[in-house]
C-alpha positions as CSV (number, residue, x, y, z in Angstrom):
1,X,64.8,82.5,-198.7
2,X,65.8,79.7,-201.1
3,X,64.8,79.6,-204.7
4,X,64.0,76.7,-207.0
5,X,67.0,76.2,-209.3
6,X,66.9,75.2,-212.9
7,X,68.7,71.9,-213.3
8,X,69.6,69.0,-215.6
9,X,69.8,65.4,-214.4
10,X,71.8,62.8,-216.4
11,X,73.3,59.4,-215.6
12,X,72.7,56.7,-213.0
13,X,74.2,56.0,-209.6
14,X,75.0,58.0,-206.5
15,X,74.2,61.7,-206.8
16,X,76.8,64.2,-207.8
17,X,75.9,67.9,-207.9
18,X,77.7,70.2,-210.3
19,X,78.1,73.9,-209.6
20,X,79.4,76.4,-212.1
21,X,81.4,79.6,-211.6
22,X,80.6,83.3,-211.9
23,X,79.0,84.3,-215.3
24,X,78.4,80.6,-216.0
25,X,75.6,78.1,-216.3
26,X,75.0,74.4,-216.0
27,X,76.3,73.9,-219.5
28,X,79.9,74.8,-218.3
29,X,80.5,71.5,-216.7
30,X,78.7,69.5,-219.4
31,X,81.9,67.9,-220.7
32,X,82.7,66.6,-217.3
33,X,79.2,65.4,-216.7
34,X,79.3,63.3,-219.9
35,X,82.5,61.7,-218.7
36,X,81.1,60.7,-215.3
37,X,77.5,59.9,-216.0
38,X,78.0,56.2,-216.5
39,X,78.9,55.9,-212.8
40,X,77.1,58.8,-211.1
41,X,73.8,60.6,-211.4
42,X,74.7,64.1,-212.3
43,X,72.7,67.1,-211.1
44,X,73.9,70.2,-213.0
45,X,72.4,73.4,-211.5
46,X,72.0,77.0,-212.6
47,X,72.8,79.0,-209.5
48,X,70.6,82.0,-208.6
49,X,70.8,85.0,-211.0
50,X,72.5,82.7,-213.6
51,X,71.3,80.7,-216.5
52,X,67.6,79.9,-216.3
53,X,67.3,80.0,-212.6
54,X,65.3,82.8,-210.8
55,X,66.6,86.3,-210.4
56,X,66.8,87.5,-206.8
57,X,67.6,90.8,-205.1
58,X,70.5,89.4,-203.2
59,X,73.2,86.7,-203.4
60,X,75.7,85.5,-200.9
61,X,77.2,82.1,-200.1
62,X,74.8,81.1,-197.2
63,X,71.7,81.8,-199.4
64,X,73.3,80.0,-202.4
65,X,74.1,77.0,-200.2
66,X,70.5,77.1,-199.0
67,X,69.3,76.9,-202.6
68,X,71.4,73.7,-203.1
69,X,70.1,72.1,-199.9
70,X,66.5,73.0,-201.0
71,X,67.2,71.3,-204.3
72,X,68.4,68.2,-202.5
73,X,65.3,68.2,-200.4
74,X,63.1,68.6,-203.5
75,X,64.8,65.6,-205.2
76,X,64.6,63.5,-202.1
77,X,68.4,63.3,-201.8
78,X,69.6,62.8,-198.3
79,X,73.3,63.0,-199.1
80,X,75.3,63.9,-202.2
81,X,78.8,64.6,-203.4
82,X,79.4,68.1,-204.7
83,X,81.7,69.4,-207.5
84,X,82.1,73.2,-207.8
85,X,84.3,75.3,-210.0
86,X,85.4,78.8,-208.9
87,X,82.3,80.6,-207.4
88,X,80.6,77.2,-207.5
89,X,83.4,75.8,-205.5
90,X,82.8,78.4,-202.8
91,X,79.1,77.5,-202.9
92,X,80.0,73.8,-202.5
93,X,82.3,74.6,-199.6
94,X,79.6,76.6,-197.9
95,X,77.2,73.7,-198.2
96,X,79.8,71.4,-196.6
97,X,80.5,73.8,-193.8
98,X,76.9,74.7,-193.1
99,X,75.3,71.3,-193.8
100,X,78.0,68.7,-193.4
101,X,75.4,65.9,-192.9
102,X,74.2,66.5,-196.5
103,X,77.7,66.1,-198.2
104,X,79.3,62.8,-198.9
105,X,82.4,64.1,-200.6
106,X,83.6,67.5,-202.0
107,X,85.5,68.5,-205.1
108,X,86.7,72.1,-205.4
109,X,88.1,73.2,-208.7
110,X,90.6,76.1,-208.7
111,X,89.4,78.2,-205.8
112,X,90.3,78.5,-202.1
113,X,88.0,79.3,-199.1
114,X,89.4,82.9,-198.8
115,X,88.5,86.4,-199.8
116,X,89.9,87.6,-203.1
117,X,90.5,91.1,-204.4
118,X,88.0,92.3,-206.9
119,X,89.1,91.5,-210.5
120,X,85.9,91.3,-212.5
121,X,85.1,95.0,-212.4
122,X,86.0,95.6,-216.0
123,X,83.9,92.7,-217.2
124,X,80.9,93.7,-215.2
125,X,81.2,97.3,-216.4
126,X,81.6,96.2,-220.0
127,X,78.6,93.9,-219.9
128,X,76.4,96.5,-218.4
129,X,77.6,99.3,-220.7
130,X,77.2,97.1,-223.8
131,X,74.5,98.7,-226.0
132,X,72.4,95.9,-227.2
133,X,70.1,98.2,-229.2
134,X,70.2,97.3,-232.9
135,X,72.3,94.1,-232.3
136,X,71.2,91.4,-234.8
137,X,73.7,88.7,-234.2
138,X,76.1,87.3,-231.6
139,X,79.0,88.3,-234.0
140,X,77.8,91.9,-233.8
141,X,77.5,91.7,-230.0
142,X,81.1,90.3,-229.9
143,X,82.4,93.2,-231.9
144,X,80.8,95.7,-229.5
145,X,81.9,93.8,-226.4
146,X,85.5,93.9,-227.7
147,X,85.5,97.5,-226.8
148,X,85.4,96.5,-223.1
149,X,86.8,92.9,-223.0
150,X,89.9,92.3,-225.0
151,X,90.4,88.5,-224.7
152,X,88.3,86.7,-227.4
153,X,87.9,83.5,-225.2
154,X,86.5,85.5,-222.3
155,X,84.1,87.3,-224.7
156,X,83.0,83.9,-226.1
157,X,82.3,82.7,-222.6
158,X,80.4,85.8,-221.6
159,X,78.3,85.8,-224.7
160,X,76.9,82.4,-223.9
161,X,74.7,84.4,-221.5
162,X,73.2,86.4,-224.4
163,X,69.8,85.2,-225.4
164,X,67.4,86.2,-228.1
165,X,64.2,87.8,-226.8
166,X,61.1,85.8,-227.9
167,X,59.0,87.7,-230.4
168,X,56.0,87.9,-228.0
169,X,58.2,89.4,-225.3
170,X,59.8,92.1,-227.4
171,X,58.6,95.6,-226.4
172,X,61.3,97.5,-228.3
173,X,61.9,96.9,-232.0
174,X,65.6,97.9,-231.4
175,X,66.2,95.1,-228.8
176,X,66.4,91.6,-230.0
177,X,68.9,90.2,-227.4
178,X,69.2,90.4,-223.6
179,X,71.4,89.0,-220.9
180,X,70.2,86.0,-219.0
181,X,72.3,87.0,-216.0
182,X,71.0,89.4,-213.4
183,X,73.9,91.8,-213.9
184,X,72.7,94.6,-211.6
185,X,72.5,92.2,-208.6
186,X,75.7,90.4,-209.4
187,X,77.5,93.8,-209.6
188,X,75.9,95.0,-206.4
189,X,76.8,91.8,-204.5
190,X,80.2,91.3,-206.0
191,X,82.0,91.9,-202.7
192,X,79.9,89.1,-201.2
193,X,80.9,86.8,-204.0
194,X,84.6,87.7,-203.6
195,X,84.4,86.8,-199.9
196,X,85.2,83.6,-198.2
197,X,82.5,81.0,-197.4
198,X,81.1,81.5,-193.9
199,X,81.5,79.1,-191.0
200,X,84.2,77.9,-188.8
201,X,84.0,74.2,-189.8
202,X,85.6,71.9,-189.9
203,X,84.1,69.6,-192.6
204,X,85.6,66.3,-191.7
205,X,84.6,64.4,-194.9
206,X,86.8,63.7,-198.0
207,X,87.7,66.8,-200.0
208,X,89.7,67.1,-203.2
209,X,91.1,70.5,-204.4
210,X,92.2,70.6,-208.0
211,X,94.4,73.4,-209.1
212,X,95.4,74.6,-212.6
213,X,99.2,74.8,-212.5
214,X,99.1,78.2,-214.3
215,X,96.4,79.6,-212.1
216,X,96.9,81.8,-208.9
217,X,93.6,81.0,-207.3
218,X,95.0,78.3,-205.0
219,X,98.2,79.5,-203.3
220,X,100.6,78.1,-200.7
221,X,99.5,80.9,-198.3
222,X,96.0,79.4,-198.3
223,X,97.2,76.0,-197.0
224,X,96.5,76.7,-193.3
225,X,93.0,78.0,-194.0
226,X,92.2,75.0,-196.1
227,X,93.5,72.6,-193.5
228,X,91.6,74.3,-190.7
229,X,88.3,74.1,-192.6
230,X,88.9,70.8,-194.4
231,X,91.4,68.7,-192.5
232,X,91.0,65.7,-194.8
233,X,91.7,67.8,-197.9
234,X,94.1,66.7,-200.6
235,X,95.4,68.7,-203.5
236,X,96.0,67.7,-207.1
237,X,97.5,69.9,-209.8
238,X,96.9,69.6,-213.5
239,X,99.9,70.9,-215.5
240,X,99.5,73.1,-218.5
241,X,96.1,74.5,-217.4
242,X,94.8,77.7,-215.9
243,X,91.6,78.6,-214.1
244,X,89.5,76.8,-216.8
245,X,91.2,73.5,-216.1
246,X,88.1,71.4,-216.6
247,X,87.7,72.8,-220.1
248,X,91.4,72.8,-221.0
249,X,92.1,69.2,-220.0
250,X,88.7,67.6,-219.4
251,X,90.1,64.0,-219.5
252,X,92.7,64.6,-216.8
253,X,90.2,66.6,-214.7
254,X,87.5,63.9,-215.0
255,X,90.0,61.1,-214.2
256,X,91.0,62.8,-211.0
257,X,87.3,63.3,-210.0
258,X,86.5,59.7,-210.9
259,X,89.3,58.2,-208.8
260,X,88.5,60.4,-205.8
261,X,84.8,59.7,-205.9
262,X,85.3,55.9,-206.3
263,X,87.3,55.8,-203.0
264,X,85.3,58.3,-201.0
């Protein structure tokens, strides 16, 4: 069953749906939205169990794709272009494979339609083990999370999901913060999120894969799978970037998206 996703709409023009990655929210692609909103109407979504969207007991790519299609229906959008990063890229690919008639063009940022080995276990364990009792500030939360997650930039990203509990909802004087993420379900469903999108395809429409040159998420060995599912796909590489290519070089990323969408 689909859920009603939290969203933000900006700009004018043909609709472009933005889908964030794991542990993210609609704010993650905000810089790209600001660079594209003069030509397109941007629909930034919080995916289920993320941001301010509803928490559910399950999550996989067919159900997350159904959420996006339900959003399009609610907005009266017959056909839209999709831009997804990482997990959001897999959701976007799933929409294109399951509902090709709803997708005008597809942009996939640094992810392939394949199953990956688990590599977020330490982050999930650390976030769930983090004792939020007595935490009075994000700085204090960062200090505690550093016991589990060493890289400061990763911690900064994860802590964007920490929210202060409204006073009228506090039931424990020791707890002032909570995670917006539905961590137990994300953890339980992690294998489904590491899996490839479902469906044999192909999606015949225009597709752009954008790879960070220093990232290993899109590899040469994925070429045949990509071509089988997305025969019209093209690949662009942004030098000097890793998996967070849209944040590391937003101008280059937005420019690639802009040129692709203008001719699609």
